C-alpha positions in Angstrom: 74.8 60.3 98.7 76.5 63.3 100.6 73.5 65.8 100.4 71.8 63.6 103.0 74.9 62.3 104.8 76.3 65.5 105.7 73.0 66.3 107.7 74.0 63.7 110.2 77.9 64.1 109.6 80.1 66.8 109.1 81.9 67.2 105.8 85.7 69.4 106.0 86.7 70.8 103.0 90.4 72.8 102.1 91.5 75.0 99.5 95.2 75.6 100.6 97.5 78.0 98.7 100.9 78.9 99.6 100.0 81.9 101.3 96.6 80.6 103.1 94.2 77.7 103.6 90.6 78.2 103.3 88.8 75.6 105.3 84.9 75.1 105.4 83.2 72.5 107.9 79.6 71.1 106.5 77.9 69.8 109.5 74.2 70.7 108.2 71.7 71.9 105.4 72.6 75.8 105.8 75.4 78.5 105.9 74.2 78.6 109.5 75.8 75.4 110.2 78.9 75.7 108.5 82.0 76.4 110.4 84.9 78.5 108.6 88.6 78.2 109.5 91.5 80.4 107.7 95.3 79.3 108.2 98.4 79.6 106.7 99.2 78.0 103.3 100.3 74.1 103.8 102.0 73.9 100.2 104.1 70.4 101.3 106.8 71.9 99.3 107.2 74.0 101.5 106.2 73.5 104.9 107.1 70.2 106.8 105.3 67.4 108.3 105.5 68.8 111.8 104.6 72.3 110.9 101.4 71.0 108.9 100.6 68.5 112.3 100.9 71.5 114.3 98.2 73.5 112.2 95.8 71.0 112.2 96.4 70.4 115.8 96.3 74.1 117.0 94.3 76.0 114.2 92.0 73.7 112.8 90.9 71.3 115.6 89.4 73.5 118.3 87.9 75.7 115.5 85.4 72.4 114.8 84.1 71.7 118.3 82.3 68.6 118.5 81.8 68.1 115.1 82.2 64.3 113.8 84.2 64.6 110.5 84.0 62.0 108.7 85.2 63.3 105.1 88.1 65.3 104.8 88.9 66.6 100.9 92.2 68.6 101.0 92.7 70.7 97.9 96.3 72.3 97.8 99.4 74.4 95.7 101.9 71.6 95.7 100.2 68.4 96.2 101.4 66.5 93.1 100.8 62.7 93.1 104.0 61.7 94.3 102.8 63.4 97.8 99.6 63.1 97.8 100.0 59.9 100.1 101.9 61.9 102.5 99.5 64.5 103.3 96.5 62.0 103.5 98.6 60.6 106.1 98.9 63.6 108.1 95.0 64.6 107.6 94.2 60.9 108.9 96.3 61.4 112.1 94.0 64.3 113.0 91.0 62.8 111.8 91.3 59.3 112.7 87.9 58.2 112.6 87.2 60.0 109.0 85.7 57.2 106.5 87.0 59.3 103.6 90.5 61.6 103.4 91.2 62.4 100.1 94.1 65.2 99.0 94.7 66.4 95.7 96.2 69.3 93.7 94.5 72.9 93.6 94.0 72.6 90.0 91.7 69.4 90.2 89.9 71.8 92.9 89.7 74.5 90.2 88.2 71.8 87.7 85.9 70.7 90.3 84.4 74.0 91.8 84.3 75.4 87.6 83.1 72.4 85.9 81.6 69.9 88.5 80.9 66.8 86.1 81.2 68.4 82.5 83.8 68.4 80.3 85.6 72.1 80.1 89.0 74.0 80.2 89.9 75.1 84.0 92.6 77.9 84.8 93.7 79.7 87.5 94.7 82.9 87.6 96.0 84.6 90.8 99.3 84.8 92.6 100.4 82.3 90.2 98.8 80.8 87.1 97.9 76.9 85.6 95.5 75.4 83.1 94.0 72.0 82.5 91.6 69.8 80.3 89.2 68.2 82.3 87.0 65.4 80.9 84.2 65.6 83.8 86.5 63.3 86.2 90.3 63.8 85.9 92.8 66.2 84.0 93.6 64.8 80.8 95.9 67.5 79.4 97.9 70.1 81.4 100.6 72.6 79.7 103.1 73.2 83.0 102.8 76.9 84.2 106.7 77.1 84.9 106.6 79.7 87.6 106.9 83.3 87.4 110.5 83.4 86.1 109.6 81.1 83.0 106.2 81.7 82.6 102.7 82.1 84.6 101.5 84.6 81.9 98.4 86.2 83.3 99.0 85.9 87.0 99.2 88.7 89.5 103.0 88.3 89.9 103.7 88.5 86.2 101.4 91.4 85.8 103.4 93.2 88.8 106.5 92.0 86.5 105.5 93.8 83.4 104.3 96.8 85.5 107.9 97.5 87.1 109.4 96.8 83.8 107.2 99.6 81.7 107.3 101.9 84.6 111.2 101.9 85.0 112.2 101.4 81.5 109.8 104.5 80.1 107.5 102.5 78.3 104.6 104.0 80.8 104.7 107.6 81.7 106.9 109.3 84.0 104.2 110.8 85.6 102.6 107.4 86.4 106.0 106.1 87.6 105.8 109.1 90.3 102.4 108.1 91.1 103.2 104.4 91.5 106.3 105.5 94.1 103.9 107.6 95.8 100.8 105.3 96.0 102.8 102.3 97.2 105.6 104.4 99.2 108.2 102.5 96.9 111.9 103.5 95.4 113.5 101.6 92.8 116.3 100.2 95.2 113.9 98.9 97.6 112.0 96.8 94.7 115.4 95.5 93.9 115.6 94.6 96.7 112.7 92.7 97.0 112.4 91.1 93.8 116.3 90.1 94.2 116.8 89.5 97.4 114.2 89.0 100.0 111.9 85.3 99.7 108.5 85.0 98.4 109.4 87.9 95.3 106.5 86.5 93.4 103.9 87.6 96.3 105.5 90.7 96.4 104.8 91.0 92.5 101.6 90.1 93.0 101.0 92.4 95.4 101.1 95.6 92.8 98.2 94.3 90.8 96.1 96.5 93.4 98.3 99.7 91.6 97.2 98.4 88.3 93.4 97.8 88.9 93.2 101.3 90.2 95.0 102.8 87.0 93.0 100.6 84.3 91.7 104.3 82.8 95.8 104.5 81.7 96.1 103.0 78.3 99.2 101.8 78.8 98.0 99.6 81.7 95.2 98.7 80.3 97.1 97.2 76.9 99.5 95.6 79.7 96.6 93.8 81.2 95.6 92.5 77.9 98.6 91.5 76.6 99.3 89.3 79.5 96.0 87.6 79.3 96.6 86.8 75.9 99.8 85.4 76.4 98.3 83.3 78.9 95.7 81.5 76.3 98.4 81.9 73.3 101.0 80.1 75.6 98.9 77.7 77.4 95.5 77.5 76.9 95.9 77.1 72.8 98.2 74.1 73.1 95.2 72.2 73.4 93.5 72.6 70.7 89.9 72.6 72.2 88.3 75.6 71.1 84.8 73.9 71.7 85.2 73.9 75.3 84.2 76.7 77.4 87.0 78.7 79.5 86.6 78.8 83.1 88.5 80.6 85.4 89.3 80.8 89.3 91.5 83.3 91.3 91.8 86.8 92.2 93.2 88.2 89.0 90.4 86.5 87.1 87.7 87.7 89.1 88.9 91.7 89.7 89.6 91.6 85.9 87.1 89.7 84.5 85.9 92.7 82.3 89.1 92.5 80.6 89.5 88.8 80.8 86.1 88.3 79.0 87.1 90.3 76.5 90.2 88.5 75.2 88.9 85.3 75.7 85.8 86.7 73.4 88.5 87.8 70.6 90.7 84.8 70.8 87.2 82.9 69.8 86.8 80.4 73.1 83.6 80.5 74.5 83.2 81.6 78.3 82.4 79.4 81.3 82.7 80.6 84.9 84.4 83.0 87.0 85.0 82.5 90.7 87.5 84.5 93.0 87.7 81.2 94.9 87.1 77.3 94.3 86.0 76.7 98.2 82.2 77.7 97.7 82.2 75.5 94.2 83.8 72.4 96.0 81.0 72.9 98.8 78.4 72.5 95.7 80.5 69.5 94.0 80.8 67.3 97.4 77.1 67.9 98.4 75.6 66.2 95.5 
């Protein structure tokens, strides 16, 4: 029973995206004995083994002090089944005395944080988007997200893409475009450069969701948000054919747009589950049972 064990040992849990990784080390029964660390994202498809080793050695281990880490649970974007062993091996190098070392996808992390041991549909709506059917133990159905160019409906990147399209094609009022350029300090030439020439265009596009959220009183903006959430459910969730399961969400977009999201979920006939900004506290609860 981990709840009993972590009073005398430390459990380290990580939630890693492409941008950042949040770590929490449980060394006791209350929050005062939790150690929280934030590092760069450790997506194994974008970060080399030596870079991961460096982050663990220089950014994580020194923060943990004398904590006796005996269990490590790492959930991250890019941790597909074929690379789980590689990530676990790197973690074991830094935590050789740990009895348990596991690396799983961020999607399984979302399932455990949102649903625990219950069946449900777990969704990620952040910079990117993903979803799956979870039976309480494992993922049993997943429609590929396809990334922000081919898919990712409902994500921050796609919201930003639709915003730029609608601003510069005249779908949204001209005065809103002027407001956007003034507030964000951007002109069209710079936008084109960021989207087509600079790396990590998805992050740039997702950053525009702050403007969208500030201007939800604009009918065109609000409708755009409704449309992209509807697309997410119609293109991905509906494929599962499971209207009986609650729909739960994790991620910044789901959290900050939860009013609009809940309306669309209700309109499309799904029971609403949980919405979390981050999976970390849900994972703490899961691994503290």
